[in-house]
N, C-alpha and C positions, 0 to 999 in steps of 0.2 A: 129494373136495371136499365141504365141508359147507355146508348152507344157511345156518347162522349166520355164515359168513364174509361174507355180504352184508347183514348187519344194520347199521342206523344209527339213532340216536335223532333224532326229529323232533318239535319242539314242535307240538301240534295247531293252534296259531294260524297256522302257516306252511303249512297245507294250504289252497290257494286255493279259495274257495267260489264265485267268479264270475270271468268273464273281465275283462281290462283293457278300459277304455273304447275304446282304440284297439288294434287287434290287434297291431301291430308295436311297441308301446310297452313291452312286457315286457322284463325284464332278460335278458341273454345272458351265460353263462359260457363262455369259450373255453378249451378244454383241449388242450394239446399232448401227444399220446399218446406221443411219444418221451421227453420230459423230465418230463412231469407238471405243467409250468408252467400256471398259470391266469391269465386276464385277465378283468376285469369290463367288460361293455359292455351295449348294448341291442340288441334284435332288429333294429331298423332299421339297425344297423351291418353286418348280414350280407352285403350286397353287397361290402363291403371285404374279406371273407374268401374270396370266390370269384374265380376267375381266368378270363380269356378262354380258351376252349378246354375248360373244365370242362363237365360236364353235371350237371344237378340232376334227380333222379328223385323224383316226387311220387306219392302214392297217392290216386287220384281216387274212392275209395269214398265213398258217401253214407250217413249214418246213417238208418235207417228208424225210424218211431215204433213200436217193436217191443213196447211194453208195452200189453196189452189187459186191461181190467176188464169182467167180465160175471157171469153167473150159470149155475148148473147148470139144465138144462132140467127135470129131474125134481123138484128140491126148491126151486129158487130161491135156493140158497145162493150167496154171492159166490165168484167164482173169479178168478184172475189168470193170464195167460199171458205169457211172454216168448219172443218168436220168436227162434230161434237160427240155423237154416239152412234155406234153401229146397231141398227135395229133389226138386222138380219135380212137375208134375201137381197143383198146389194142396196138396201134402203138405209139412208143415214139421216139423222137429224143434224142440221147445219145452221150456221149463221151466214147470211147472204148480204153482200154489199154491192151496189146499193140495194138495200133490202126491199123497199116498197115496190120496186119494179119486178121483183122475182115472183111472178104470179103462177098459179097452177097451170100446167100445160106448157110452160116455157121450157126451152131446151138451152142449156149452157154448154159451151164447147171448150175443152181444155186440150192443150198439146196438139193442136191441129186436128182434133177429132179422135185422138186415141182414147179419150175419156169424155163421155157425154153425161150430163146430169139433167134428168127430167124432173121439174118441180111438181110434186104431187099434192102438197098440202101446206097451208100456212097455219101454224099453231097459235094458240092464244098469246103466248109470250113473244111472238114475232119470229121465232125460228121457223125454218122450212124443213119439210120432209122431201128428200130427193131420191130418185132411183138412178143408180149409175149403170151405164152401158159401156162395155169395154171387151177387149179380147185378152185371153190369157189370165194369169193370176193377178189379183188386185194389188196386193201390197208391194210387190216389186215395181209395178207401174207407179204407185204412189211415191215410193222412194225415189224414183227417177224424176218425176215432174212436180212433186210437192215441196213445200218448204216447212222447216220446223218453226212453229209459232213461238215467239218469245213474249213474255209479259210486257205490258206497255211501258213500264218504267225502265226497261233496258233499251237504250237507244243506239248502242254500238252494235256493229255487225258481228255475228258469231262466225268465225272463220272455220271452226272445226265443230260440226254438229254433234260429234260424240262427246264433247265436253258438257253437253246438256242431257246426257244419258248417264245413269249409274253404270258401274262396271258389271253389275249383275242383272241389268235390264234384259228381259227376254219375252215377256207377254205383251204384244202390241196392243195399244188402245188408248193411251193417254194423250191429251193435248197440251199437257204441261208436266214437267218433271216432278217426281217426288224429291224435292231438292235437298232435304236433309241427307239423303244417301249419296249425293254427289261427292262427298268428302272421302268416301271409302276407296281404298286401293286394294287390289288382290293381296298384296303383302300385309296390309293392315288387317284384313279379314282373316288371313291365316294366323297372324299373331293373336287375334282374339280366340280363334279355335284352339290354338296351342295353350291358351290359358285355361281351357276347360269350359269355355262358353260355347253352347251349341247355337247354331243359326238356323232359323226357319223362315219360310217365305209365305207371304200372302200376296194377292193381287188386288189392287184397287185402281181402276182407270180414272185418272184425274181429269175432271171436266173443267171447262172454262169458268164455271160458276164458283169454283174454289176461290178465285181471285176477284170476284165481283164484290163491290163494297156493300156493306150493310146500310140500307137506306132508311129503315124504320128507326125512329127515335128510341123506341123501346126494344131492347134486344129480343125479348120474348115474341115480338111480332114478326121477326124475320123467318122466312121459310127457306130451307136449304134445298139445293138442287139434288137430284138423285144420281148416284154413281154406281157402276157395277163392280162387285167385289167377289172374291173367291178365297176361302180359307180351307186348304186341302187337309185330308185326314192326317198326314204326317205332321203338319204344323199343329193341328189340334192336339195330337198325342204328345208332341214336344212341350206345348204349353202346360198340359195336364201333369206331365212328369215333373216339370220344373216347379210348379206350384205345390205338388205333393211332397217334394223334397225340400221345400223351403227356399228355393231360389227365386230370383226376381225375373219377371217378364218385362223386357225392355223393348219398346217400340222405337224404330228409327223413322221419325216423321209423323206428322199429324195424320197422314193417310193410313199408315199401318195402325196407328192408334185407333182411328175411326173404324177400321175393319174389325179389329179384335173386340172393340167395345160394341160394335153392331151385333156381333155373334153372341158375345157375353157368356155367362155361365148358366147352364140349365138347372132344373130342379135336382138333378143328381150331383150337382156340384162340379160338373165337368164342362169343358168347352168342346163343342162338336163341330165337325166339318160342315161348312155351309157355303152356299153361293146364291147371289141374288143382287138386289138393288138396295142401297141405303141412302137415306136422307137425314141421318142422325146429326143433330145439332148439339154440340157439347159446349156449354157455357157455365159460369160459376153457379154452383148449386147442384151440379151433376155429380152423382156418386159413381166412381170408377169401379168396374167389376173385375177387370183383368190387369190393367196397367200398373206397373210398379215404378218405372223410370222411363224417361223420354229423351231422345235425341231429336233436336229440332233446329231450324234456322230462326232468324229474327223476322218477324212478320209485319205486315202493313198496319198502320194505326186503324183502329175501329173495324178490323177484319174479323171474320169468324175464326181465323186461325189463332190470333192473339187471345180471343175469348176462350178457345179450347185450352191453350197453355195456362191461362189464368184460372180456369176451372181446376187444373191439376195442381198448380203450385200456389194458388192464391193471388188475387188481383194485385194486392199491395206489394207482394214479393216480386211479381213479374214486372210491374211498372217501375219499381225501384231498380230492378236488374236492367231494364231497358235504359233507364236514365244513366246508370253506370256505363253501359255499353256505348251510348252516344258520347258521353264525356270522354271515354277511353279510346274513342276513334274506331270502334268496331265497324265492319262493313255489313250492310243490311241487305235483306231479301234474297232472291234466288241464288245469286252467285256470291253471297256474302258469307259471314262467319256463322258459327253454330253455338248451340247451347246444349248442355247436358243437365237435365233436371232430375235429381235423385231424391 
């Protein structure tokens, strides 16, 4: 299977640069994965697509202000860090810029010395392991001095950082938002509950690798980055009850999908609570174990995300739906419109 099989042309003006004024006012393309039929709607119509007895699985990870600007302690030269993964003990894996000069033993200073990063190690992929030194709690300091990192294709300034958080975000750790969930409002979630749909939460901390392009010509040669996930007991029980009663398990976003598929179904036919790291790569040919329907945004050409969606709905159906969305003027990517694949 070739990477170019997942390419599509997109006019630059259809890349959404800012969120809609009302979260649930974006457009929604409904795709029937059996027939390939598409229907145009709006996201506030999503309750009509859900049935009593279904369960909706949301990723409650919260984006951290992971971009830090500072200086080298020895020369005063500007440096930038992008926090990637918390390795414990105040040690983080980071991207450093300029990277080649961030050598082991170097100290990087942020916010006038309120936060210091000591470079410990250079990894094979070029990332750095750094140890942070600071007083007081870490995350409140990070909220004060850090910036929310936005994908490279968003060039406009984000004036309200909460617009890049879901309304149910609570577990800090992502460097990018699980963007399919940005469309939900508290009122829309309540309308879904009122319909008899139960809502469960998983956590998958989205890493920067999610948006890195696939460089291998053969899809099978691509290696996914690992991300930390947690599927709590109450969510496992909800999924099992839903499946036993004949309801659908609906994931909001590729991150929620990857979490439940990483855990999967055990020999006893049940999903069990789990926590760990996943580098699951879902592309056409994958057999889904848990997922029955998917809410997702529109993804970059040749990305692992469009490959996952193609695995679920069929490449031909997905590429035809994307062609329709382009022609119909849908907005794409993080702040763009959504799909419901049933």
